[in-house]
C-alpha positions in Angstrom: 31.3 192.5 97.5 28.5 192.4 99.7 27.9 196.2 99.8 28.0 196.1 95.9 25.3 193.5 96.1 22.9 195.6 97.9 23.8 198.8 95.9 23.2 196.7 92.6 20.6 194.1 93.6 20.5 190.6 93.0 19.9 189.2 89.4 16.5 188.3 88.4 14.9 191.8 88.7 16.0 193.3 91.8 16.1 197.2 91.4 19.2 199.0 91.6 19.4 201.7 94.2 22.0 203.5 96.3 22.8 202.4 99.8 24.8 204.9 101.3 26.4 208.3 100.1 29.1 210.5 101.5 30.8 213.4 100.3 32.4 212.9 97.0 35.6 215.0 96.9 36.5 217.3 93.8 40.2 218.0 95.0 42.6 216.4 92.5 46.0 214.9 93.6 44.7 213.3 96.6 47.0 210.1 96.4 50.5 210.1 95.9 51.4 208.3 92.6 53.9 205.9 92.6 55.2 206.6 89.2 58.7 204.5 89.5 56.3 201.5 89.6 55.5 198.6 91.7 55.3 199.9 95.0 59.1 200.0 96.4 59.4 197.9 99.5 57.8 194.5 98.5 54.2 195.5 97.5 53.1 193.0 94.7 53.0 194.5 91.2 49.6 193.4 90.4 48.0 195.8 93.2 47.1 199.1 91.6 46.7 200.8 94.9 47.8 200.3 98.6 46.3 202.1 101.7 48.0 201.1 104.8 47.5 197.4 104.9 45.1 197.1 102.3 45.5 196.6 98.5 43.4 196.9 95.6 44.3 194.4 92.9 44.1 195.2 89.2 41.5 192.4 88.7 39.2 193.8 91.0 39.6 197.3 90.1 39.3 196.5 86.5 35.6 195.1 87.4 34.8 198.0 89.0 36.1 200.4 86.3 34.6 198.6 83.4 31.1 198.1 85.3 31.2 201.9 85.4 32.2 202.9 82.2 29.7 200.4 80.4 27.0 202.3 82.1 28.2 205.6 80.2 29.2 203.6 77.1 32.8 204.9 77.2 35.9 202.7 76.4 38.9 201.8 78.9 41.4 203.6 76.4 39.3 206.9 76.2 38.2 206.8 79.8 42.2 206.6 80.6 43.0 209.5 78.2 40.5 211.7 79.7 41.6 210.8 83.4 38.5 209.1 84.3 40.3 206.0 85.3 42.2 207.8 87.8 39.1 209.3 89.0 37.3 206.1 89.6 40.4 204.7 91.3 40.7 207.9 93.5 37.0 207.1 94.7 38.2 203.4 95.7 41.0 204.6 97.5 39.2 207.3 99.4 36.7 204.8 100.5 39.2 202.5 101.9 41.1 205.8 103.7 37.7 206.4 105.3 37.5 202.6 106.3 40.6 202.4 108.0 40.2 205.9 109.9 36.8 204.1 111.0 38.2 201.3 112.2 41.2 203.0 113.9 38.8 205.4 115.7 36.9 202.3 117.0 33.8 203.0 115.2 32.1 199.3 115.3 28.5 199.1 115.3 26.4 195.8 117.2 25.4 193.2 115.3 21.8 193.8 116.2 22.1 197.4 114.8 23.6 196.0 111.7 20.8 193.4 111.3 18.4 196.2 111.3 19.9 198.4 108.7 19.8 195.3 106.4 16.2 194.9 107.1 15.6 198.3 106.6 17.4 198.3 103.3 15.8 195.2 102.1 12.2 195.6 103.0 11.3 198.3 100.1 12.9 195.6 97.5 11.1 192.8 99.3 7.8 194.8 99.1 8.0 195.7 95.7 8.3 191.9 94.8 5.7 190.6 97.0 8.2 188.5 98.9 9.4 188.2 102.5 12.3 190.4 103.4 14.1 186.9 104.2 13.5 185.7 100.7 14.9 188.8 99.4 18.0 188.6 101.4 18.4 185.0 100.3 18.2 186.1 96.6 20.8 188.8 96.8 23.3 186.2 98.7 23.1 183.8 96.1 23.0 186.0 93.3 26.3 187.7 94.5 27.7 184.6 96.1 28.1 186.0 99.4 27.7 184.7 102.8 25.6 186.4 105.5 29.0 186.9 107.5 30.3 188.8 104.5 27.1 190.8 104.4 27.1 191.8 107.9 30.6 192.7 107.8 30.8 195.0 104.9 27.6 196.7 106.2 29.4 197.1 109.3 32.5 198.8 107.6 29.9 201.0 105.5 27.7 201.9 108.6 31.1 203.0 110.2 32.3 205.0 107.3 28.9 206.9 107.4 29.1 207.6 111.0 32.8 209.2 110.6 31.7 211.1 107.8 28.7 212.4 109.3 30.7 213.1 112.8 33.3 215.1 110.9 30.6 217.2 109.1 28.9 217.8 112.5 32.6 219.0 113.9 33.1 222.1 111.7 32.1 225.5 113.2 28.8 226.5 111.7 28.9 230.2 109.8 27.9 233.1 112.1 24.5 234.8 111.6 26.5 237.9 110.5 28.1 236.4 107.9 24.8 234.9 106.6 23.1 238.2 106.9 26.2 240.0 104.9 26.0 237.3 102.2 22.3 237.9 101.9 22.4 241.5 101.7 25.3 241.1 99.1 22.9 239.0 96.8 20.0 241.3 97.5 21.9 244.7 96.0 20.6 246.0 92.9 22.4 248.7 90.8 21.2 251.5 88.3 23.6 252.4 85.5 23.6 254.8 82.5 25.2 253.8 79.4 26.1 254.6 75.9 26.3 251.7 73.3 29.1 252.2 70.8 28.0 250.0 67.9 30.8 248.5 65.7 28.6 249.2 62.7 28.9 252.9 63.4 32.9 252.7 61.9 32.0 250.7 59.0 32.2 253.9 56.6 35.7 254.4 58.2 37.2 250.9 57.1 38.8 250.6 53.5 39.0 247.6 51.3 41.4 245.0 52.3 44.7 244.5 50.2 45.8 241.2 49.2 48.4 241.3 52.2 45.8 242.2 54.7 43.8 239.2 53.4 46.8 236.8 53.6 47.7 238.1 57.0 44.1 237.7 58.2 44.0 234.0 56.8 47.3 233.0 58.5 46.2 234.4 61.7 42.7 232.6 61.6 43.9 229.5 59.7 42.7 227.0 62.1 39.1 228.1 61.6 39.4 226.7 57.9 41.2 223.4 59.2 40.0 220.3 57.4 40.8 217.3 60.2 43.0 214.4 59.4 41.0 211.5 58.4 41.6 207.7 58.3 40.2 205.1 56.1 39.9 201.5 57.7 38.8 198.2 56.8 36.9 196.3 59.6 37.8 192.6 59.6 35.3 190.5 61.8 35.6 186.7 62.4 32.6 184.6 61.2 31.8 182.7 64.5 28.4 181.8 63.9 29.1 178.3 62.0 31.7 177.2 64.4 29.3 175.5 67.2 27.1 173.9 64.2 29.9 172.2 62.7 31.6 171.0 66.3 30.5 167.4 66.9 30.7 165.4 70.3 30.5 161.7 70.2 28.6 159.5 72.6 32.0 157.7 73.3 34.0 161.1 74.2 31.0 162.0 76.6 31.4 158.4 78.4 35.1 158.9 78.7 34.9 162.2 80.2 32.3 160.8 82.5 34.1 157.9 83.5 37.5 160.0 83.9 35.9 162.7 85.9 33.7 160.6 88.1 34.8 162.6 91.2 32.9 165.6 89.5 29.6 163.5 89.6 29.9 162.3 93.2 28.1 164.4 95.8 29.1 163.9 99.6 26.5 164.4 102.1 24.7 167.5 102.0 22.2 169.5 104.6 19.4 171.0 103.7 17.2 173.4 105.9 13.8 174.6 105.6 13.7 177.8 108.1 11.7 180.6 109.5 13.3 183.6 111.0 10.9 185.3 113.6 11.8 188.5 115.8 10.2 187.3 118.9 11.3 184.5 120.9 8.2 183.4 122.4 6.5 183.2 118.8 9.7 181.3 117.3 9.0 178.8 120.4 5.5 178.4 119.6 6.3 177.5 115.9 8.8 175.0 117.0 6.5 173.4 119.2 3.9 173.0 116.4 6.8 171.6 114.0 7.7 169.3 116.7 4.3 167.8 116.8 3.9 167.4 113.2 2.9 170.4 111.6 4.6 171.7 108.3 6.9 174.6 109.0 4.9 177.1 106.5 1.6 176.2 108.3 3.1 176.5 111.6 4.3 180.0 110.8 1.0 181.2 109.5 -0.7 179.8 112.4 1.5 181.5 115.0 2.2 185.0 113.0 -0.8 185.2 110.7 1.2 185.3 107.4 4.1 183.4 105.8 6.5 186.1 105.5 9.1 185.0 107.8 9.1 181.5 106.1 12.3 180.5 103.8 11.9 177.2 101.6 14.5 174.6 101.9 17.8 175.0 100.5 21.4 173.6 100.7 23.6 175.0 103.1 27.3 175.2 103.3 29.2 175.6 106.8 31.5 178.2 105.7 28.7 180.3 104.4 26.8 180.4 107.8 26.8 182.7 110.8 28.8 181.0 113.7 25.4 180.4 115.7 23.7 178.5 112.9 26.8 176.5 112.0 27.5 175.3 115.5 23.4 174.1 115.5 23.1 172.7 112.3 26.0 170.6 111.9 26.0 169.1 115.3 22.2 168.3 115.1 20.5 165.2 114.1 17.9 165.3 111.2 14.6 167.0 111.9 13.3 170.0 113.9 16.0 172.2 115.8 15.2 174.3 118.8 15.3 178.1 117.9 18.5 179.5 117.3 19.1 183.2 118.1 21.4 185.4 115.5 21.5 188.9 114.4 18.7 188.4 112.1 16.3 187.0 114.8 15.3 183.4 116.1 15.8 180.6 113.5 13.3 177.9 113.7 14.8 175.2 111.3 13.9 171.7 109.9 17.3 169.6 109.0 17.3 167.3 105.8 20.5 165.2 105.7 21.0 163.8 102.2 23.1 160.9 101.7 26.3 160.6 99.4 25.4 159.7 95.8 26.9 159.7 92.1 24.9 161.0 89.3 23.8 158.3 86.8 25.3 158.9 83.4 22.3 159.2 81.4 21.2 162.1 83.6 24.0 163.9 83.0 25.2 163.3 79.6 23.5 166.2 78.1 25.4 168.8 80.4 28.5 167.0 79.6 28.0 167.1 75.8 27.1 170.8 76.5 30.5 171.6 78.5 32.4 169.7 76.0 31.0 171.8 73.1 31.6 174.9 74.9 35.2 174.1 75.2 35.8 172.9 71.7 34.0 176.0 70.4 36.0 178.4 72.7 39.3 176.4 71.5 38.2 176.9 67.7 37.4 180.7 68.4 40.8 181.2 69.9 42.7 179.4 67.2 40.8 181.3 64.3 41.5 184.5 66.3 45.3 183.5 66.6 45.3 182.6 62.9 43.9 186.2 62.2 46.4 187.6 64.3 49.6 185.8 62.9 48.2 186.6 59.5 47.8 190.3 60.1 51.0 190.5 62.3 52.8 189.0 59.0 51.7 191.8 56.8 48.7 190.3 55.2 46.1 192.6 53.7 42.6 191.9 54.4 42.0 190.4 51.1 44.6 188.2 51.6 43.4 187.2 55.2 39.9 186.5 53.5 41.4 184.1 51.0 42.5 182.1 54.2 40.1 182.5 56.8 36.3 182.9 56.8 36.0 186.7 57.7 34.0 189.4 56.8 35.8 192.7 55.6 33.8 196.1 55.6 35.3 199.0 54.1 34.6 202.1 56.2 34.7 205.9 54.6 37.2 208.1 55.8 36.3 209.9 59.0 37.9 212.3 61.5 38.9 211.5 65.2 35.3 212.6 66.3 33.8 209.6 64.3 32.1 211.5 61.1 33.0 211.8 57.4 33.5 214.8 55.5 29.7 215.5 55.2 29.5 215.1 59.1 27.9 211.7 58.6 28.6 209.1 61.7 30.6 206.1 60.8 30.0 202.5 62.3 26.4 203.6 63.6 25.5 199.9 63.4 28.2 199.0 65.8 27.4 201.3 68.7 28.7 199.3 71.5 32.2 199.0 69.7 32.3 202.4 67.5 34.0 204.4 70.1 37.1 201.6 70.7 37.3 200.9 66.7 37.8 204.6 66.3 40.2 204.9 69.0 42.0 201.9 67.8 42.1 203.4 64.0 43.8 206.5 65.1 46.6 204.7 66.8 47.7 202.8 63.9 50.3 203.6 61.2 49.2 203.3 57.6 49.0 199.7 56.5 49.3 198.4 60.0 46.7 196.2 61.8 45.4 196.2 65.0 45.4 193.0 67.6 42.2 191.1 67.3 39.6 192.9 69.5 36.8 191.3 71.5 33.7 192.8 70.4 30.0 193.4 71.5 27.4 190.5 70.7 30.2 187.7 71.0 32.2 188.7 68.1 35.8 189.3 67.3 37.7 191.6 64.5 40.3 193.8 63.9 41.1 197.1 62.4 43.2 197.5 59.2 44.2 201.2 58.4 44.1 201.5 54.8 45.3 205.1 54.4 45.7 208.6 56.3 44.6 211.9 54.7 46.5 214.3 56.7 45.0 217.4 58.2 44.8 220.2 55.7 43.3 223.7 55.2 40.9 225.2 52.9 42.6 227.6 50.3 42.3 231.3 50.7 40.7 231.6 47.5 37.9 229.3 48.7 37.1 231.4 51.8 38.3 234.7 50.6 34.7 236.2 51.2 34.8 235.0 54.9 38.1 236.1 55.5 37.5 239.5 54.0 34.3 240.0 56.1 36.4 238.9 59.3 38.8 241.5 58.4 36.2 244.1 58.0 35.0 243.2 61.4 38.1 243.3 62.9 38.9 247.0 61.8 35.3 247.9 63.0 36.3 246.5 66.5 39.7 248.2 66.7 38.4 251.6 65.7 35.4 251.0 68.3 38.1 249.8 70.7 40.0 252.9 70.1 37.1 255.4 70.6 36.4 253.9 73.7 39.6 254.1 75.2 39.9 257.7 74.3 36.2 258.6 75.4 37.1 257.0 78.9 40.4 258.9 79.2 38.3 262.2 78.4 35.6 261.5 81.0 37.9 260.5 83.8 40.1 263.8 83.3 36.8 265.7 83.3 35.8 267.8 86.3 32.4 266.1 86.2 32.8 262.8 84.3 28.7 262.4 82.8 28.2 260.4 79.8 26.4 263.5 78.3 29.8 264.7 77.4 30.3 262.0 74.5 27.4 263.7 72.5 25.8 260.3 72.2 22.3 258.9 73.2 22.5 258.0 76.7 20.3 254.9 77.8 19.3 253.8 81.4 19.5 250.0 82.9 18.0 249.9 86.3 17.6 247.4 88.9 20.5 245.2 87.8 20.6 242.1 90.0 23.4 239.2 90.5 20.6 236.7 90.4 18.7 237.8 87.4 19.7 237.5 83.8 20.2 241.3 82.4 18.6 242.4 79.0 21.0 243.7 76.1 23.2 245.2 75.7 24.2 244.4 79.6 25.7 241.1 79.5 26.0 238.3 82.4 29.7 238.5 82.3 29.5 242.5 82.5 27.4 242.0 85.9 30.4 241.1 87.9 32.2 244.2 86.6 29.2 246.5 87.3 28.8 245.4 91.0 32.5 246.0 91.7 32.5 249.8 90.3 31.9 252.8 92.7 29.1 255.1 92.1 30.0 257.7 89.4 32.9 255.7 87.9 33.0 255.3 84.1 34.2 252.0 82.9 33.6 249.8 79.7 32.4 246.4 78.7 31.6 244.1 75.8 28.4 243.8 74.3 27.0 241.7 71.3 26.6 244.5 68.8 29.5 246.8 70.3 31.4 248.1 73.3 29.3 250.0 76.3 30.6 252.9 77.9 28.8 253.0 81.6 28.7 254.4 84.9 26.9 253.4 88.0 24.4 255.9 89.2 23.0 254.4 92.2 22.7 251.0 94.5 19.9 249.5 96.5 19.6 246.8 99.1 16.4 244.9 98.6 14.1 243.2 101.4 16.3 240.1 102.8 13.6 237.3 103.4 14.0 234.4 105.7 14.1 232.1 102.7 17.0 233.9 101.2 18.8 233.8 104.5 18.1 229.9 104.9 19.6 229.2 101.6 22.8 231.3 102.0 23.1 229.7 105.3 22.9 226.2 103.8 25.2 227.0 100.9 28.0 228.1 103.6 27.3 225.3 105.7 28.0 223.1 102.7 31.1 224.5 101.4 32.7 224.8 105.2 31.9 221.0 105.3 33.3 220.3 102.0 36.5 222.2 102.9 37.1 220.6 106.3 36.4 217.1 104.8 38.9 217.7 102.2 41.6 218.6 104.8 40.9 215.7 106.8 41.0 213.2 103.7 44.4 214.7 102.7 45.8 214.6 106.2 44.4 210.7 106.5 46.1 209.8 103.2 49.4 210.8 104.2 48.6 208.9 107.5 48.0 205.4 105.7 50.8 206.1 103.1 48.2 205.9 100.3 49.8 205.3 96.9 48.8 204.4 93.4 50.5 202.0 90.9 50.5 204.4 87.9 52.8 202.1 85.9 50.3 199.3 86.2 47.6 201.3 85.2 49.1 202.7 82.4 50.2 199.1 81.2 46.5 197.9 81.6 44.7 201.0 80.1 47.1 203.2 78.0 46.3 202.9 74.3 49.4 201.0 72.6 50.4 201.6 69.1 
């Protein structure tokens, strides 16, 4: 939680930034999947993963997953079907594997080192907002509801993971200079070829008109090209929730009763507030304390000693459980007033303690808040009842029109659309429901005709359901409607076949010849010179053909596909270019990275076996797999 707070920033304008990075592995199947379910051996069924003694609950993971998916506007159903849910979970599991490995390796940092890292990370954010590091830290802790202790512990864990990661990367043997030189030479090579372009169009006159059987066979072979995708027509039923709050009343008597029956909620125990300054230097902290102890205000004392007030933090209420041990001991044993400087990992704290006596909120001061809370509960209950009523009606087989007669709903007819969310003329549907569009379309293709979905929570605090009116099955354009297209494709296929036969015979002839030169073909011979692996070639040579060209021997004849036809070619010569230091450095860096990634993948694989990392696939499926 603490690391997430720093990665994403506190609410109220703190910018997002990435705190730490480590190698993100692309290797699949890293973690064993417990398909049988529920972690045999006593692990709770609401844990979606287990790594050693650590578990990831479905509640914590769902929060992480949905935050990630919201950034790419993807529904959980889609993400599950595309494998993204598993990828997100794999990343969480890898982090815990590394954390366990770091802990078992004894990688722990001193608290002063952690404190310095926290300061370095927070400083740019504080500078951007024009506030002190301490104020920035306070904002983050308050917004994310974490304590300094949690922050320090989480930072220590993450730094340990980074140290382990970087240590592993450095442990792998660096590629030799000879290998780097060979690779640089490999990429610097150029080749010259001569070639004959055999155009498909050269065989046009040899192709006869197709018969009906020819066209029918061509149509059947390429029928999917003429497919008309399945389309679904839905009615979107949305609940009118706007007037619920306006028609919900709360009386003065109800408010008073709520206050009297829950008086303990309005009773406040003794609390402690501290005004403080966190100062790095012990002597300066003592000077500030001495000034405060003689009656100077803390903020002025800080400015008098340090020349600025960036270390000053205004008064705020504190809880013993959220304080570092050193502060908790000092504050909850002290009398009201200035407290001698206390040293923690963050520096020397000069504090002024203010003790607030117990008290009870006056009814008149809190009745508006009570009214608001009662209203919120009643509106939520009314919404829930309305959603349940809609659910019950739809489950009982009521049509959207019948639902509208009994409930305050809107019914929107949506034009038939395919799975990619467009109509027959490629017009997108549900464009005005951008945030819900993907989930509504997905829901529509999970229903049977005449069936309704469960009530869905939609964006902007709306609720609704999908009713599937009709299904237009997948069909195909008739042959008569696409006859010209089919005919042209058949003719093109015949030309390609004749060209292919010609090239095959020509290659056989050339390979059997005593001197296999392309001039034997009695066609125009062209040249392509200085072909390179790193430069896009000019037609008719294609990028796909380059691999073949660089694998052939000098004088060897071969063929490759081109846009206009087929090419018969022969390598005439090759050269090695100048190997510059820039190219060598680039190759060496690339080899380093590939070696590190391979080694790191092997390490993670070994550790996942050690910690018996497993995933509760059944729980993932129950939570995220689309249901009919």
